[in-house]
C-alpha positions in Angstrom: -48.2 -29.0 -1.4 -44.8 -28.4 0.1 -42.0 -30.9 -0.4 -38.9 -31.0 1.9 -36.1 -33.3 0.9 -34.4 -35.5 3.5 -30.9 -36.5 2.4 -28.5 -37.4 5.3 -26.1 -38.4 2.5 -25.8 -36.8 -1.0 -24.8 -39.6 -3.4 -28.5 -40.4 -4.2 -29.2 -36.9 -5.4 -26.5 -37.4 -8.1 -28.4 -40.5 -9.2 -31.7 -38.6 -9.4 -33.5 -39.5 -6.2 -33.9 -38.3 -2.7 -33.5 -40.5 0.4 -36.8 -39.2 1.8 -39.4 -36.5 1.3 -41.7 -34.8 3.8 -44.9 -33.8 2.1 -47.2 -31.4 3.9 -50.3 -29.5 2.9 -51.3 -32.0 0.3 -55.0 -32.5 -0.4 -55.0 -35.6 -2.6 -52.9 -38.7 -2.9 -52.8 -40.9 -5.9 -51.6 -44.5 -5.7 -50.7 -45.8 -9.1 -50.7 -49.4 -10.1 -47.6 -50.7 -11.8 -47.4 -49.4 -15.3 -45.7 -51.4 -18.0 -45.0 -51.3 -21.8 -48.7 -52.0 -22.7 -50.6 -50.5 -25.6 -53.9 -48.8 -24.9 -55.6 -52.0 -25.9 -53.7 -54.1 -23.4 -51.0 -55.7 -25.6 -47.4 -55.9 -24.5 -45.0 -53.8 -26.7 -41.3 -53.7 -27.5 -40.2 -57.2 -26.6 -36.4 -57.3 -25.9 -36.1 -53.5 -26.0 -35.5 -52.2 -22.5 -35.3 -48.5 -23.5 -38.5 -48.6 -25.4 -40.3 -50.5 -22.6 -39.1 -48.0 -20.0 -40.2 -45.0 -22.1 -43.7 -46.5 -22.7 -44.0 -47.5 -19.0 -43.3 -43.8 -18.2 -45.8 -42.7 -20.8 -48.4 -44.9 -19.2 -47.6 -43.7 -15.7 -47.9 -40.1 -17.0 -51.3 -41.0 -18.5 -52.6 -42.2 -15.1 -51.2 -39.0 -13.4 -52.7 -36.8 -16.1 -56.1 -38.4 -15.7 -56.0 -37.5 -12.1 -54.9 -33.9 -12.9 -51.3 -34.5 -11.9 -48.0 -34.9 -13.6 -44.5 -36.3 -12.9 -44.0 -33.2 -10.8 -46.4 -34.7 -8.2 -44.6 -38.0 -8.0 -43.2 -38.5 -4.5 -42.5 -42.3 -4.6 -41.4 -44.5 -7.5 -40.9 -48.3 -7.3 -39.1 -49.8 -10.3 -39.3 -53.5 -10.9 -37.2 -55.1 -13.5 -36.2 -58.6 -14.7 -32.7 -57.4 -15.6 -31.1 -54.8 -13.3 -27.9 -54.5 -15.3 -29.8 -53.9 -18.5 -32.0 -51.4 -16.9 -29.0 -49.4 -15.6 -27.7 -49.3 -19.2 -31.0 -47.4 -20.1 -31.6 -45.6 -16.8 -31.0 -42.3 -18.6 -34.5 -42.7 -20.2 -36.0 -42.5 -16.7 -33.6 -40.0 -15.2 -34.0 -37.5 -18.1 -37.8 -37.5 -17.9 -37.7 -37.1 -14.1 -35.1 -34.4 -14.4 -37.1 -32.5 -17.0 -40.0 -32.6 -14.5 -37.6 -31.3 -11.9 -38.5 -34.1 -9.5 -36.4 -36.7 -7.6 -39.0 -39.0 -6.0 -37.9 -41.5 -3.4 -37.1 -44.6 -5.4 -36.6 -48.3 -4.9 -35.4 -50.6 -7.7 -36.0 -54.3 -7.4 -34.8 -57.2 -9.5 -37.6 -59.7 -10.0 -37.7 -63.1 -11.6 -40.5 -62.1 -14.0 -43.4 -59.7 -14.4 -47.0 -60.6 -15.0 -46.4 -60.9 -18.7 -43.2 -62.7 -19.6 -42.0 -60.4 -22.4 -42.2 -57.4 -20.1 -38.9 -56.3 -18.4 -39.8 -53.2 -16.4 -42.8 -52.0 -14.3 -43.2 -48.6 -12.6 -45.4 -48.1 -9.6 -45.8 -44.6 -8.1 -47.4 -42.4 -5.5 -48.2 -38.8 -6.3 -49.6 -36.0 -4.1 -51.2 -32.7 -5.0 
């Protein structure tokens, strides 16, 4: 797989995401459902702790990627849904550091939503990966 970044402006790179990416030569695409701070037995975790919810959501996204033989390095699209944008920004380093460690800056959209499927959850990560 070859990735070519498309950044007509550069401010987004400093925030850890590209404006666009051209992916060529890929053989498989994985569309990941939204991952939240759920335990392996389907129970919501870390009520009122955005940083912990974000970390567990990332762990769960990585588990889906891993099951498909991929990792965060393969992530080309990340949608972030949150019930509190300002609080998420206070803990955005949790996400940025994990993506940075994987040397990836997927195209990203962050959306503030009224609520997620389970009321105690504050963040949900949805991704597309290619390999």
